[in-house]
VEXLUMVEX-592744 format. One line per 2 residues: number of its first residue (from 1); their letters; for each residue x, y, z of N, C-alpha, C. Coordinates in nm, 3 decimals. Layout:
NUM = A = X/Y/Z/X/Y/Z/X/Y/Z; ...
END
This chain:
1 = MK = 0.083/-0.119/0.000/0.000/0.000/0.000/0.087/0.126/0.000; 0.081/0.205/-0.106/0.154/0.331/-0.113/0.075/0.439/-0.040
3 = LS = 0.142/0.507/0.052/0.074/0.600/0.141/0.145/0.734/0.145; 0.068/0.840/0.162/0.125/0.973/0.190/0.035/1.042/0.291
5 = IH = 0.088/1.147/0.354/0.019/1.216/0.462/0.037/1.367/0.444; -0.069/1.443/0.463/-0.056/1.590/0.459/-0.182/1.652/0.515
7 = QP = -0.169/1.776/0.563/-0.286/1.849/0.610/-0.370/1.895/0.490; -0.499/1.921/0.510/-0.588/1.959/0.399/-0.577/2.109/0.368
9 = DF = -0.480/2.146/0.287/-0.457/2.287/0.256/-0.567/2.345/0.168; -0.573/2.478/0.166/-0.671/2.552/0.088/-0.625/2.561/-0.058
11 = FP = -0.699/2.499/-0.149/-0.662/2.494/-0.291/-0.509/2.481/-0.306; -0.454/2.368/-0.260/-0.308/2.354/-0.251/-0.237/2.357/-0.386
13 = WL = -0.105/2.363/-0.379/-0.023/2.366/-0.500/-0.020/2.228/-0.565; 0.033/2.223/-0.687/0.035/2.100/-0.763/0.110/1.987/-0.692
15 = GL = 0.210/2.022/-0.612/0.290/1.920/-0.545/0.207/1.828/-0.458; 0.104/1.882/-0.392/0.021/1.797/-0.308/-0.061/1.700/-0.393
17 = FH = -0.110/1.747/-0.506/-0.186/1.658/-0.594/-0.095/1.552/-0.657; 0.030/1.589/-0.682/0.126/1.491/-0.731/0.148/1.382/-0.626
19 = KI = 0.163/1.422/-0.501/0.182/1.325/-0.393/0.061/1.231/-0.381; -0.059/1.289/-0.388/-0.180/1.208/-0.380/-0.189/1.113/-0.499
21 = AH = -0.155/1.165/-0.617/-0.165/1.084/-0.739/-0.074/0.963/-0.736; 0.037/0.972/-0.662/0.133/0.862/-0.655/0.120/0.785/-0.524
23 = SE = 0.002/0.791/-0.466/-0.031/0.715/-0.346/-0.160/0.637/-0.371; -0.173/0.526/-0.304/-0.298/0.451/-0.309/-0.390/0.493/-0.197
25 = RF = -0.332/0.541/-0.088/-0.409/0.588/0.027/-0.346/0.716/0.077; -0.429/0.815/0.104/-0.381/0.945/0.150/-0.441/0.974/0.287
27 = VV = -0.356/0.996/0.386/-0.402/1.027/0.521/-0.411/1.178/0.536; -0.531/1.226/0.561/-0.555/1.369/0.584/-0.515/1.398/0.728
29 = FD = -0.412/1.477/0.744/-0.350/1.503/0.875/-0.431/1.611/0.946; -0.539/1.569/1.012/-0.634/1.667/1.063/-0.651/1.669/1.214
31 = HV = -0.585/1.579/1.286/-0.606/1.573/1.431/-0.507/1.659/1.509; -0.404/1.707/1.444/-0.302/1.787/1.512/-0.349/1.932/1.526
33 = QA = -0.279/2.006/1.610/-0.316/2.145/1.634/-0.307/2.227/1.505; -0.409/2.304/1.479/-0.408/2.391/1.362/-0.300/2.498/1.377
35 = PR = -0.233/2.532/1.269/-0.131/2.638/1.276/-0.194/2.768/1.325; -0.120/2.840/1.405/-0.167/2.968/1.453/-0.125/3.078/1.356
37 = GK = -0.215/3.168/1.326/-0.182/3.273/1.231/-0.198/3.227/1.088; -0.127/3.290/0.999/-0.139/3.262/0.856/-0.071/3.131/0.820
39 = SW = -0.138/3.050/0.739/-0.079/2.923/0.696/-0.147/2.877/0.569; -0.089/2.773/0.508/-0.146/2.716/0.386/-0.281/2.650/0.412
41 = LT = -0.312/2.622/0.537/-0.440/2.561/0.570/-0.557/2.650/0.526; -0.538/2.781/0.532/-0.648/2.872/0.503/-0.620/2.974/0.393
43 = RN = -0.506/2.963/0.327/-0.481/3.059/0.220/-0.386/2.999/0.117; -0.392/3.057/-0.004/-0.299/3.019/-0.109/-0.292/3.131/-0.211
45 = RI = -0.203/3.112/-0.310/-0.174/3.221/-0.403/-0.226/3.190/-0.542; -0.281/3.293/-0.607/-0.316/3.287/-0.747/-0.238/3.400/-0.817
47 = LL = -0.247/3.404/-0.949/-0.180/3.510/-1.023/-0.280/3.610/-1.075; -0.259/3.736/-1.043/-0.342/3.844/-1.094/-0.250/3.942/-1.166
49 = NG = -0.267/3.954/-1.297/-0.179/4.038/-1.379/-0.032/4.001/-1.361; -0.007/3.871/-1.348/0.130/3.822/-1.338/0.192/3.832/-1.202
51 = EP = 0.116/3.881/-1.103/0.169/3.896/-0.968/0.094/3.805/-0.872; 0.167/3.738/-0.781/0.099/3.654/-0.683/0.005/3.735/-0.594
53 = RW = -0.114/3.680/-0.574/-0.215/3.744/-0.490/-0.273/3.639/-0.395; -0.279/3.670/-0.267/-0.331/3.576/-0.168/-0.484/3.571/-0.172
55 = MT = -0.539/3.450/-0.164/-0.681/3.429/-0.136/-0.688/3.359/-0.002; -0.768/3.413/0.090/-0.771/3.362/0.227/-0.911/3.322/0.268
57 = LP = -0.921/3.206/0.329/-1.048/3.158/0.383/-1.060/3.209/0.526; -1.156/3.297/0.556/-1.167/3.351/0.692/-1.217/3.245/0.790
59 = VH = -1.166/3.249/0.911/-1.201/3.148/1.010/-1.234/3.213/1.144; -1.302/3.137/1.228/-1.325/3.177/1.366/-1.209/3.126/1.450
61 = RK = -1.142/3.214/1.521/-1.030/3.175/1.606/-1.079/3.147/1.747; -1.053/3.026/1.797/-1.098/2.987/1.930/-0.984/2.925/2.009
63 = GL = -0.869/2.988/2.008/-0.756/2.936/2.081/-0.697/2.815/2.013; -0.643/2.722/2.092/-0.582/2.603/2.036/-0.690/2.505/1.994
65 = QP = -0.684/2.464/1.866/-0.783/2.372/1.812/-0.716/2.272/1.718; -0.767/2.150/1.712/-0.721/2.060/1.607/-0.773/2.111/1.472
67 = IY = -0.707/2.072/1.368/-0.743/2.118/1.234/-0.890/2.090/1.203; -0.937/1.971/1.240/-1.075/1.934/1.203/-1.181/2.019/1.270
69 = AV = -1.146/2.094/1.374/-1.245/2.172/1.449/-1.253/2.318/1.408; -1.158/2.367/1.328/-1.156/2.509/1.291/-1.274/2.539/1.199
71 = EV = -1.349/2.644/1.233/-1.470/2.677/1.159/-1.448/2.793/1.062; -1.519/2.786/0.950/-1.517/2.895/0.852/-1.600/3.011/0.907
73 = NY = -1.554/3.132/0.885/-1.624/3.252/0.930/-1.708/3.309/0.815; -1.836/3.274/0.815/-1.924/3.321/0.709/-1.978/3.461/0.736
75 = EV = -1.941/3.519/0.849/-1.976/3.658/0.874/-1.899/3.749/0.779; -1.787/3.699/0.730/-1.710/3.768/0.626/-1.763/3.719/0.491
77 = NF = -1.807/3.810/0.408/-1.869/3.773/0.280/-1.761/3.747/0.175; -1.688/3.636/0.195/-1.570/3.610/0.112/-1.601/3.545/-0.022
79 = KP = -1.715/3.478/-0.033/-1.742/3.401/-0.156/-1.745/3.489/-0.281; -1.826/3.595/-0.285/-1.825/3.679/-0.406/-1.690/3.746/-0.431
81 = KH = -1.618/3.776/-0.322/-1.486/3.837/-0.340/-1.390/3.739/-0.405; -1.388/3.615/-0.356/-1.299/3.513/-0.414/-1.334/3.490/-0.562
83 = LG = -1.462/3.470/-0.589/-1.503/3.440/-0.726/-1.477/3.559/-0.818; -1.498/3.681/-0.766/-1.469/3.799/-0.846/-1.321/3.813/-0.876
85 = TL = -1.237/3.782/-0.778/-1.092/3.789/-0.799/-1.048/3.684/-0.900; -1.104/3.564/-0.891/-1.068/3.458/-0.986/-1.114/3.495/-1.127
87 = RQ = -1.231/3.554/-1.139/-1.278/3.596/-1.272/-1.183/3.703/-1.329; -1.148/3.799/-1.247/-1.058/3.905/-1.293/-0.922/3.848/-1.332
89 = AY = -0.874/3.752/-1.254/-0.740/3.698/-1.277/-0.733/3.606/-1.398; -0.839/3.529/-1.423/-0.827/3.420/-1.520/-0.931/3.422/-1.632
91 = QK = -1.005/3.530/-1.647/-1.108/3.530/-1.751/-1.051/3.519/-1.892; -0.923/3.551/-1.909/-0.861/3.536/-2.041/-0.780/3.407/-2.053
93 = AN = -0.780/3.325/-1.947/-0.707/3.198/-1.952/-0.779/3.100/-2.044; -0.703/3.008/-2.100/-0.757/2.918/-2.202/-0.873/2.832/-2.154
95 = FF = -0.875/2.797/-2.027/-0.977/2.703/-1.979/-1.069/2.766/-1.874; -1.084/2.897/-1.882/-1.173/2.965/-1.788/-1.314/2.908/-1.796
97 = GE = -1.364/2.886/-1.918/-1.500/2.835/-1.937/-1.522/2.698/-1.877; -1.417/2.617/-1.870/-1.428/2.483/-1.812/-1.417/2.489/-1.659
99 = IF = -1.327/2.570/-1.607/-1.293/2.565/-1.466/-1.379/2.656/-1.378; -1.416/2.773/-1.428/-1.488/2.866/-1.340/-1.620/2.809/-1.289
101 = PF = -1.704/2.745/-1.373/-1.827/2.684/-1.319/-1.797/2.576/-1.215; -1.689/2.503/-1.234/-1.648/2.401/-1.138/-1.616/2.465/-1.003
103 = VE = -1.541/2.576/-1.005/-1.505/2.646/-0.882/-1.630/2.710/-0.819; -1.717/2.766/-0.900/-1.842/2.822/-0.848/-1.920/2.717/-0.770
105 = NL = -1.923/2.595/-0.822/-1.993/2.487/-0.754/-1.931/2.455/-0.618; -1.797/2.463/-0.611/-1.729/2.439/-0.484/-1.767/2.544/-0.379
107 = YA = -1.795/2.665/-0.425/-1.833/2.773/-0.333/-1.983/2.777/-0.306; -2.059/2.692/-0.372/-2.205/2.696/-0.357/-2.250/2.651/-0.219
109 = DS = -2.180/2.555/-0.161/-2.215/2.506/-0.028/-2.146/2.590/0.080; -2.193/2.574/0.202/-2.134/2.646/0.315/-2.103/2.548/0.428
111 = PR = -2.003/2.463/0.409/-1.967/2.367/0.514/-1.920/2.440/0.640; -1.942/2.379/0.754/-1.912/2.444/0.881/-1.763/2.463/0.903
113 = TV = -1.684/2.361/0.873/-1.542/2.366/0.906/-1.453/2.390/0.785; -1.333/2.439/0.815/-1.232/2.459/0.711/-1.200/2.326/0.644
115 = QE = -1.187/2.222/0.725/-1.152/2.092/0.667/-1.258/2.045/0.567; -1.384/2.061/0.601/-1.489/2.019/0.508/-1.479/2.097/0.377
117 = FT = -1.452/2.227/0.387/-1.441/2.310/0.268/-1.321/2.267/0.182; -1.205/2.260/0.246/-1.083/2.234/0.170/-1.078/2.089/0.119
119 = LR = -1.124/1.994/0.202/-1.116/1.855/0.162/-1.213/1.823/0.049; -1.330/1.886/0.050/-1.422/1.867/-0.062/-1.357/1.914/-0.192
121 = AI = -1.293/2.032/-0.186/-1.227/2.085/-0.305/-1.116/1.991/-0.353; -1.035/1.944/-0.261/-0.925/1.853/-0.298/-0.979/1.726/-0.361
123 = KE = -1.080/1.667/-0.300/-1.136/1.542/-0.353/-1.199/1.560/-0.490; -1.272/1.670/-0.509/-1.338/1.690/-0.638/-1.237/1.724/-0.747
125 = IC = -1.131/1.796/-0.712/-1.025/1.821/-0.810/-0.958/1.690/-0.846; -0.927/1.608/-0.745/-0.867/1.477/-0.772/-0.954/1.395/-0.865
127 = SS = -1.082/1.389/-0.838/-1.173/1.313/-0.923/-1.170/1.363/-1.066; -1.170/1.494/-1.085/-1.168/1.552/-1.219/-1.034/1.532/-1.289
129 = LG = -0.927/1.509/-1.211/-0.795/1.481/-1.269/-0.774/1.332/-1.292; -0.871/1.251/-1.257/-0.859/1.106/-1.276/-0.779/1.038/-1.166
131 = IG = -0.770/1.101/-1.049/-0.696/1.044/-0.936/-0.794/0.970/-0.846; -0.774/0.840/-0.830/-0.868/0.759/-0.755/-0.820/0.718/-0.617
133 = TE = -0.730/0.794/-0.560/-0.671/0.762/-0.430/-0.776/0.760/-0.319; -0.761/0.668/-0.225/-0.849/0.659/-0.109/-0.805/0.761/-0.003
135 = FV = -0.901/0.830/0.058/-0.873/0.928/0.162/-0.913/0.873/0.299; -0.824/0.893/0.397/-0.848/0.849/0.534/-0.811/0.966/0.626
137 = LS = -0.890/0.988/0.731/-0.862/1.096/0.825/-0.773/1.046/0.939; -0.669/1.123/0.971/-0.585/1.084/1.084/-0.665/1.089/1.214
139 = SE = -0.764/1.177/1.222/-0.847/1.186/1.343/-0.923/1.056/1.366; -0.963/0.990/1.259/-1.034/0.862/1.273/-0.938/0.752/1.319
141 = IV = -0.816/0.754/1.266/-0.716/0.656/1.309/-0.685/0.674/1.456; -0.667/0.799/1.499/-0.631/0.828/1.638/-0.747/0.795/1.732
143 = SK = -0.870/0.818/1.688/-0.985/0.788/1.774/-0.994/0.639/1.804; -0.948/0.557/1.711/-0.948/0.412/1.731/-0.822/0.364/1.803
145 = NP = -0.720/0.450/1.804/-0.592/0.416/1.866/-0.546/0.536/1.950; -0.608/0.557/2.066/-0.583/0.679/2.145/-0.437/0.702/2.183
147 = DL = -0.357/0.598/2.191/-0.216/0.616/2.228/-0.143/0.705/2.128; -0.192/0.710/2.005/-0.126/0.791/1.903/-0.136/0.940/1.932
149 = SN = -0.234/0.979/2.013/-0.254/1.121/2.041/-0.139/1.181/2.120; -0.058/1.096/2.182/0.055/1.144/2.261/0.185/1.149/2.180
151 = LG = 0.179/1.109/2.055/0.299/1.103/1.973/0.313/1.229/1.888; 0.435/1.251/1.840/0.461/1.363/1.750/0.576/1.330/1.658
153 = AN = 0.600/1.420/1.563/0.715/1.411/1.472/0.726/1.274/1.406; 0.847/1.218/1.403/0.873/1.093/1.332/0.787/0.978/1.385
155 = EL = 0.773/0.969/1.516/0.699/0.858/1.576/0.553/0.860/1.533; 0.494/0.978/1.525/0.354/0.989/1.484/0.337/0.948/1.339
157 = VL = 0.422/0.998/1.251/0.412/0.965/1.109/0.429/0.814/1.089; 0.527/0.756/1.157/0.552/0.613/1.145/0.430/0.532/1.192
159 = EL = 0.374/0.568/1.306/0.259/0.493/1.358/0.137/0.509/1.270; 0.117/0.627/1.212/0.006/0.644/1.119/0.024/0.554/0.997
161 = CL = 0.148/0.544/0.950/0.176/0.455/0.838/0.144/0.311/0.872; 0.183/0.269/0.991/0.159/0.131/1.032/0.009/0.103/1.047
163 = HA = -0.063/0.194/1.108/-0.206/0.174/1.128/-0.285/0.187/0.997; -0.229/0.259/0.899/-0.295/0.271/0.769/-0.246/0.165/0.671
165 = EA = -0.169/0.069/0.722/-0.123/-0.048/0.645/-0.034/-0.011/0.527; 0.056/0.084/0.551/0.148/0.126/0.445/0.262/0.026/0.430
167 = SF = 0.300/0.002/0.307/0.422/-0.074/0.278/0.521/0.015/0.203; 0.476/0.137/0.165/0.554/0.229/0.083/0.508/0.369/0.122
169 = YV = 0.599/0.450/0.174/0.562/0.584/0.221/0.626/0.691/0.134; 0.544/0.787/0.088/0.591/0.899/0.008/0.594/1.023/0.096
171 = SG = 0.713/1.074/0.123/0.731/1.188/0.212/0.771/1.313/0.136; 0.725/1.426/0.182/0.778/1.552/0.132/0.915/1.577/0.194
173 = IG = 0.981/1.684/0.151/1.115/1.713/0.204/1.111/1.823/0.310; 0.991/1.864/0.351/0.980/1.966/0.453/0.994/1.912/0.594
175 = CL = 1.023/1.782/0.605/1.030/1.718/0.737/1.171/1.672/0.770; 1.270/1.723/0.699/1.406/1.672/0.714/1.464/1.697/0.854
177 = DF = 1.403/1.789/0.929/1.455/1.818/1.062/1.414/1.712/1.165; 1.317/1.628/1.131/1.275/1.528/1.230/1.258/1.387/1.175
179 = IR = 1.243/1.371/1.045/1.211/1.238/0.991/1.334/1.148/0.993; 1.313/1.019/1.024/1.421/0.921/1.027/1.381/0.802/0.941
181 = PE = 1.419/0.804/0.814/1.375/0.700/0.720/1.407/0.558/0.765; 1.518/0.541/0.837/1.558/0.404/0.875/1.456/0.340/0.969
183 = TF = 1.383/0.421/1.045/1.282/0.363/1.135/1.165/0.305/1.056; 1.143/0.356/0.936/1.037/0.303/0.850/1.083/0.171/0.787
185 = TE = 1.206/0.171/0.735/1.256/0.048/0.672/1.268/-0.065/0.772; 1.297/-0.032/0.898/1.303/-0.134/1.002/1.168/-0.201/1.025
187 = KG = 1.060/-0.128/0.993/0.925/-0.181/1.008/0.870/-0.238/0.876; 0.956/-0.248/0.777/0.914/-0.305/0.649/0.844/-0.208/0.556
189 = IE = 0.863/-0.077/0.579/0.801/0.024/0.495/0.908/0.091/0.408; 0.894/0.080/0.278/0.986/0.148/0.187/0.963/0.299/0.200
191 = FY = 1.072/0.374/0.210/1.063/0.518/0.233/1.115/0.593/0.111; 1.031/0.682/0.056/1.071/0.761/-0.061/1.039/0.908/-0.038
193 = FQ = 1.128/0.993/-0.086/1.105/1.136/-0.085/1.045/1.180/-0.218; 0.949/1.270/-0.211/0.894/1.332/-0.330/0.984/1.449/-0.369
195 = VF = 1.026/1.452/-0.495/1.114/1.560/-0.542/1.045/1.634/-0.658; 0.920/1.664/-0.641/0.839/1.724/-0.746/0.875/1.870/-0.771
197 = ST = 0.878/1.906/-0.896/0.889/2.047/-0.936/0.796/2.068/-1.055; 0.733/2.183/-1.059/0.634/2.210/-1.163/0.701/2.242/-1.295
199 = AP = 0.668/2.167/-1.399/0.717/2.201/-1.532/0.651/2.331/-1.576; 0.726/2.427/-1.628/0.666/2.554/-1.672/0.554/2.530/-1.774
201 = YA = 0.448/2.606/-1.760/0.337/2.600/-1.855/0.295/2.743/-1.888; 0.221/2.759/-1.997/0.179/2.892/-2.040/0.074/2.946/-1.944
203 = QA = 0.103/3.063/-1.886/0.009/3.129/-1.795/-0.055/3.247/-1.864; -0.174/3.285/-1.817/-0.254/3.385/-1.886/-0.181/3.518/-1.902
205 = HG = -0.094/3.552/-1.808/-0.026/3.682/-1.814/0.092/3.681/-1.910; 0.130/3.563/-1.959/0.249/3.553/-2.044/0.369/3.508/-1.962
207 = TP = 0.485/3.557/-1.996/0.607/3.521/-1.925/0.647/3.633/-1.829; 0.735/3.608/-1.731/0.797/3.480/-1.698/0.703/3.388/-1.621
209 = FV = 0.736/3.258/-1.623/0.657/3.161/-1.550/0.673/3.180/-1.400; 0.561/3.177/-1.328/0.562/3.189/-1.182/0.516/3.056/-1.123
211 = SH = 0.604/2.990/-1.047/0.574/2.858/-0.994/0.516/2.865/-0.853; 0.478/2.750/-0.801/0.428/2.734/-0.665/0.301/2.816/-0.639
213 = MS = 0.215/2.821/-0.741/0.084/2.881/-0.722/-0.015/2.773/-0.678; -0.133/2.817/-0.638/-0.242/2.723/-0.613/-0.268/2.640/-0.738
215 = VL = -0.321/2.520/-0.719/-0.360/2.435/-0.831/-0.456/2.508/-0.925; -0.528/2.606/-0.874/-0.623/2.679/-0.957/-0.554/2.744/-1.076
217 = DA = -0.431/2.789/-1.059/-0.359/2.853/-1.169/-0.338/2.755/-1.284; -0.294/2.634/-1.252/-0.276/2.532/-1.356/-0.408/2.495/-1.419
219 = LF = -0.512/2.480/-1.338/-0.642/2.441/-1.391/-0.696/2.543/-1.490; -0.692/2.670/-1.456/-0.744/2.772/-1.547/-0.663/2.780/-1.675
221 = NL = -0.533/2.757/-1.666/-0.448/2.769/-1.784/-0.439/2.642/-1.868; -0.454/2.525/-1.805/-0.434/2.399/-1.875/-0.558/2.310/-1.879
223 = GF = -0.658/2.340/-1.797/-0.773/2.252/-1.788/-0.739/2.127/-1.707; -0.838/2.042/-1.689/-0.815/1.920/-1.611/-0.717/1.827/-1.682
225 = SG = -0.733/1.810/-1.813/-0.647/1.717/-1.887/-0.502/1.761/-1.885; -0.477/1.888/-1.914/-0.341/1.939/-1.916/-0.276/1.938/-1.779
227 = TA = -0.354/1.967/-1.676/-0.301/1.964/-1.540/-0.264/1.822/-1.500; -0.349/1.726/-1.537/-0.321/1.586/-1.505/-0.189/1.540/-1.566
229 = EL = -0.156/1.590/-1.684/-0.031/1.551/-1.750/0.091/1.596/-1.669; 0.078/1.705/-1.595/0.191/1.754/-1.514/0.221/1.662/-1.396
231 = LT = 0.129/1.573/-1.364/0.142/1.490/-1.245/0.185/1.348/-1.275; 0.215/1.317/-1.401/0.238/1.178/-1.438/0.375/1.125/-1.395
233 = SP = 0.479/1.207/-1.397/0.613/1.159/-1.362/0.622/1.129/-1.213; 0.675/1.012/-1.175/0.683/0.976/-1.033/0.761/1.076/-0.948
235 = ML = 0.879/1.118/-0.995/0.963/1.214/-0.922/0.979/1.173/-0.776; 1.013/1.047/-0.753/1.036/0.995/-0.619/1.178/0.941/-0.611
237 = KS = 1.241/0.959/-0.494/1.375/0.906/-0.471/1.379/0.835/-0.337; 1.450/0.724/-0.334/1.470/0.656/-0.206/1.547/0.749/-0.113
239 = AS = 1.539/0.721/0.017/1.609/0.805/0.115/1.758/0.809/0.087; 1.816/0.694/0.054/1.961/0.690/0.029/1.997/0.772/-0.094
241 = EY = 1.915/0.763/-0.200/1.940/0.843/-0.321/1.928/0.992/-0.290; 1.824/1.028/-0.216/1.801/1.169/-0.189/1.914/1.229/-0.105
243 = FS = 1.952/1.161/0.004/2.057/1.215/0.090/2.192/1.216/0.020; 2.212/1.122/-0.069/2.335/1.122/-0.148/2.339/1.245/-0.239
245 = DI = 2.224/1.278/-0.298/2.216/1.394/-0.388/2.245/1.524/-0.314; 2.205/1.533/-0.188/2.226/1.658/-0.115/2.352/1.656/-0.032
247 = GE = 2.432/1.549/-0.050/2.563/1.544/0.014/2.565/1.487/0.153; 2.458/1.417/0.192/2.455/1.354/0.323/2.478/1.205/0.306
249 = KD = 2.593/1.154/0.349/2.625/1.014/0.331/2.549/0.924/0.429; 2.527/0.975/0.547/2.463/0.893/0.650/2.328/0.952/0.683
251 = FG = 2.220/0.878/0.651/2.087/0.928/0.683/2.028/0.848/0.800; 2.108/0.772/0.868/2.059/0.696/0.982/2.072/0.773/1.110
END
């Protein structure tokens, strides 16, 4: 079972969809404390006239909360503002006619929590890209295995992999300060790093290409079919290959 884990970001970048596409099961990391302040959980970037512009999902702040409990703040009338900004930014993009009604539909409902909003968007985008990965909530795994609630960092990720029946784990490289690949291989789990980078594509504003935008940028410019093509290459490296590439001989 190929597995990956990540929090449910707001219209995340292509790299997250690449990770999901190369997994058979994706664990939505939702039981941990929500980031305080600004984070990818509630905002992401689109391009407006060639310049990155933040779109933010307003939330109710109630102190320390797990990700799954954070609520959307509908007292802020963000829906027409978001849709208006997207229309302004991408109305001249090649696939505006295909994607804008799809995005409008995502904004039609008013789910209570941020997770419900963001996860619905992620799942529906995956479906439209032909990605059939199974989604599992870390909160559900932890509720059945309460001892996991006391774990963090490498130990938590490893135990989630074991409880989700992983035999192959796809990790991002943002965890290099705590992840220990050898602990996974000791448990019979192959450990691979994702080394994804976005191939430049034609954007509505012209050149130069601006990378690391929300998936919405690729969708408006390439459509579902063209965006799916960007996700086909595995771009995975074993831990030993990856650490060798960055000059680390010993990753144990």
